[in-house]
N, C-alpha and C positions, 0 to 999 in steps of 0.2 A: 443686437449682437448677443450671441448665446454666451452664457457664462462659462468661464475656464473652470475646469475641474483639476485640482491639484491634490493628489493623495496626501493625508497626513502621514507623518513618520510613525511607524509602528515597529514594535519587536513582537512578532506573531509566536507566542509560547503557548498556544492552545493544542488541541489534537490535530491540526491541520486545517487549512493550508499554512505553510511557513513561509519566512522571507527566502526568496530564491537567491541562488548564489549570484554575486554580481557577474561571474563569468557567464552563467546562462542569460541573464539579462542582456549582456553585451552580444552573445551569439544571436538573440532573437531580433536584434537590430540590423543584422547583415543583410546584403543585398538580395532581393527576391529573384527567383528563377523560374523559368518556365517548367511545367512538371515533367516534360520529357527531355529537357536539357540534359546532356551527358553529365554535366556536374551535379545535377539535381539527382539523377539515378544512382550516381556513384555515392553521394550522400546517403541515399537510402540504403545502398548495400553495405556502406560502412556502419550505419545505425544498426542494421541486422546483426552484423557480426559482434558489435559491442554489447548488444543486449543478449546475445549467447552466453557471453561471460558474466554478465550481470545475473541471469537466471541460473548460472552453473549448468548449462545445457548444451547439447550438440544439436538440438532441434533445427533442422532448416529453416522452418516456417515460425521464425521469431521476427516480429514486425511491430508496426504501431497501427492502433485504431484511432482514427482522428476524433476523439471525443474525451470527456472526462472519463474517469475510471469507471463509472457506472455504464457508460456506452460498451466498454469491453466486456463487462459482466454480461450485458444483454446480448452481445455479439456471440459469445461463447454459448449462452444458453439457447437462443433462437436458432443457432446453426447446428446444434447438436440434439435438440429436443423436438419431437413431433408430438401431437396430441395423443394422450393415452400413455406415453411413456412414464415409467415409474422413477422418481427422484427421491433420494434421502438427503435431508439436510439437517446436520447437528446444530442447534441454535444455542449460543452462549452470549448473544448480544444482539444489537439492533440490526446488524448487517447480516446475520443469519435469517432474520425475517425478511430483509430485502431479497435474499436468493429465493426464498420461498415464494415471494411475490412475482418475481420475474419468471420462475419456473411455471407457476401457475397461469400467468398470462400467456405462456407458450402452450397451454393445454395439457401440461404434464399432471400426473397424479402424484402429489406431494406427500411425503411421510416425514414428519418431524420428530426428533428427539430433542429434548431440552435439559439444561442444567441451570441452576440459579445464576442470575449475572453476578460476576465476580469470581465464577469458577470455570473450568474447563473440562472436558471429557477425558477420562482414561481412555487411551486408544482401544483397550479391549471392549469397551461399552460400544464404541462405533463399529468395530469389527463384528461385534454380535448382532448388532442391527444390520449390517451389510448382508450376513449369512441368513439372517431371518426374513428380510424384505426383498433380496435379490433385485436391487433397483437397476436401472440402466446407467443412471449416473449418481455419483456421491458428490455433492457440491457443498463445499464449506469454506469458512473464513479462517485464514491463519491468525491474523492479528485483528482483533476487533477493538477499534478505538473508543467505542461507546462504553466498554467495561475495562479497557487497558489489558485484556488478557491476550495470551499467546497459545494457540492450540497446538499440542505436539501432533506431528503428521508422519514421522519417519516410518511407522509400521503399517501405514494404511495402503500405500501404493501396491505393494506385493500381494496383498489380500484381493484388492480390486482387480489386479491383473489376472490372478488365479481364477477369479469368478466372473470374468468378463464383464466387469463394472468399470466405466470411465470414471476418473477422479478429476474434478475442476476445482481449482482453489483460487480465491481472491486474495492476494498477498499485497494489496495496495498499502496497507498501514505498516506492513512489517518489513518489506524487502529494502536491503540496504542498512537496515538497523539491527536485523536478527538473522540467524541462519536460515537460508531457504536452499535446499539442494534439489533442484527440479529433477534431475536424472537419477541420482542416488536413491531418492524417495519415491521415484516412478511416478510422478505426477503427470497426467496427460495433457492437462491445459492449465496454465497459470496466467492471470491477469493483474496489472497493477496500474498505478498511476504516478505521476511525477512529484506531487505536491506534499509528500511526507519526507521520508529519509532520502530521497533521491535529488533534493535541493532545487526543485523546480516548481513552475507553476501548474495549476491544474489545466487540462485541456488536451493532452496527449496520453494515450493509454497503451503502453508496451504490453504485448501478449506473446506467449510461445505455445505451440502445439506440437505434440509428438506424432508419429506416424499413424498410431491408432486413431487418434482424433481426426487427424486429416483425411484418412481413408473413409471414415463415417462422413465426414463433411462433403467430400468430393463426390460421394454417392448421390448427394442432393444438388450438385452443381447445375446452375442455370446461367446461361449466357443471354444478356439483353439482345432484343431483336436488332436494335441498331448496331450492335457490335459484331453480330454473328458473321462468319465466314466459312468456307469449305474447310473441312479438316478438323474442325473444333469439336470435341466430344462433350456431351452432357451427362451427368448422372441420371440414373433412373428412378431415383427416390423422389419423395415429395419436395417440391420447391421450397426453399427456406422463406419464411413469411415476411422477412424484412429485406428490403433492398439495400438500404444504407449499410446495415449490420450483417450482411451475408458474408460470412468469412471465406466461402468459396471464391466469390468475386474479388474480395480484398486480397487474397492469395494471388490471384491472377495479376492484380494490379502491382503487387510487390515482386512478382516473378519476372524472369527475362522477358516474357511476352509483353509485359507493361500494358495489359489490357485495361483501357481506361474504365474507372469506376467512379471516382470523384476527383476534384483538384485537390492535391495534397497540400495540407496546412503547413506551408513551408516554414514560417517562424517557428512553429511548435516543433517541427522536425529538426531544426537546428537546435531548439532548447532540449529536446530529448536526447540528441547525440551528445551535446555538451554535458548533460547531467550523467549519461554513462561515462564519458571520459573522465570527469571529476571522480567518480566513485572508483573506477578502475585504477586511476593513477594513485589513489590512496591505498588501494587494495581492499578486497571485500572483508578479509579478517580485520584489518585495521580500523576499517569503518565500523564494523560491529562492535569492536573493542571500545572505540570512541563513544558510541552510542550507550554502551553498558556502563561506561565510566560516568558520562555526565548524568545519565538516568539514576544511577546509584547516589551520586552527589545530591541530586534534586531530592530524591526520596528522603535521604537522611536529613537534609536541611528541612524539609517539611515536616519530617516527624519532631524535629527540634523546635518548631513552632508550636508545638502542642496540637498538632493535627494528626488524626488517625488515618493511616494508609487504607485504602480500598482494595479488596479483593485477595486473592491467592498471590502472595508475592512471589512464590517460587515459580509461577507461570505468567507473570508480568512481562509485556513487551519492554525492551530496553529503552524505548523512546517516548512513552507516555505513562505518567504516574497520576493515579486517581486518590484523592483525599475526601473524607467526609467533611462537609461543611458544619462547623460547630453549631449546635443548636442556638447559642446566644448571639449569633453572628448574622447579619443581613447579607447572604451570599450574593444576590445580584447587584446590591450597592457596592460591595467590595470589587466585583468584576468591573463595575462602571468606573470606580475610582482608579483602579489599576490602569484602565484604558485612557481615561481622560486626563488623570493626573500624571501618569508616568508613561503613557504610550505603550503599555504592555497588554497584549490580549492573552487571557486565559479562557477556558471553556468550562461550561457545566456539562450534562450529559442529556440523554433521552429518555422518553417514557418513564418507567419507574425510578430512574435515577436522575431525572430532571430536578434541579434544585437540591438534590441530596449530596452529590459530589461535585467537586471541581476536577477537571482534567488538564494537567499541564505537561507540555510536550518539549522534548529535546530532541529535535529531528533535524537531519541535514545539516544546513548551513548554521542552524541555531543550536546544534549540539556542541557547544562550546563552553568553557568555564565563565566568561565574562557574561553571557546571556543568562546562565543559570544563576550566578551570585547576584546580578542586578534584579532578577525576577524575585528571589528570596528576600533580598533587602527591602524591596518595594512593598511585597506582600506582607512582610512584618510590620511595616509602618501602617499599612491599612488595617491590619488586625489590631494593633495597639490603639489606633483611634477608635475602633469598635468596641473596645473594652475586653477583648480577648486575652486571656491570661498567658503569658510566655516569658521567656527569659530573653531580654533584648540582646542582640548580638550572637546569640548562641547558634542561629540558624546558619548563618554566613560562615561562622568559625567551623561548624560541623562540615559543612561542604568543602571549605578550603583544606580542611585536615584530610579528607579523602583525596582531593587532588595532590597534596603534597605526598601522601603515602604512595601514590600511583607513580609519582615522578622519581620517587626514592627506589622503585623496584629495579633490580639489576636488569639490563639489557643483555640479550644474547652476545656472547664474546664473538669477536670478528673471526672469519675464517682462518686466518693466518695465525691467530693466537691458539686456535684449537689445534692447528698443526703443530 
């Protein structure tokens, strides 16, 4: 008999994934349906509508790619790029390098601009590069968890549109916890995942595409031989080189035509829809404020542990905080103790920051005071045991003071009182 696997209890306070909301886990256990059952297609339509609100867009083609968030990145790239196309990628962390790699694998000619990890680009620097390079596509990350930084985007879309440049944004780590205005910022394509501020598991990747992007992609539309029938039109452009990640075929699948592409990941569809419902019930503004408050309490508590915060704090994501690992502290040993003694996961980083910083997240379901306070209290015990100098109790006290101050803020007067 094979051994039963029972996951141990964990509080996932790293840079993602995080603990899924219990409502999402419950939704995932619901009855499976056939992919063309009217109830199934109705759920798909509801999910499209909900994610239009999540993305702050009116884009018709807002749907799911059945994959982790990286699959949606690849779907966007492979569906828009042809060999020889010019792509501009601003890099301020690991995931900018990922965009370069995927674009290169599509045969694109990639131009990189870089800033040191822990910084972001002034938008003027990116605009200058757009006007100089004249790429087909500007591809960038909004929030890069490897550095905890949040790249400003609001001025880029207009310049891209004026210069016939498509703008693709990976907002996996930032959506739901930081402002993302797809339409107002004129973003052509945005893709995300569920496993950060959206309270879900990895495995489904919401994506939204505006008419400019869809027109380009549909110009490369191809219908599989086994699905073709009279009256179906194909694009005249080069066939998209991936079958699974061909967004023109996935659009047909999510359209009223329901042209078969793959078997929908039913349980992940339920999860994605419930993630959107949870966020929209709370309200986008309220969710962002919650992430900001908990992120600020965590950052202040970490500073009170005599830890130095990493990076430009004016441009840090609300939902992830980086701190330098003190030189006198065994960083991996403390991460191990946090996990094995307290059941709390925190992260280090990648590349030049591996073993240099810890990354601690307050995302989605875990962006709440009890999770923050428990993490600070347990980390304090690990640091004290390692000989790190700090003032016992000050960290939790500092975070609690921030929560108390926030709760003391006056709320908006009821409408009747205003009258």
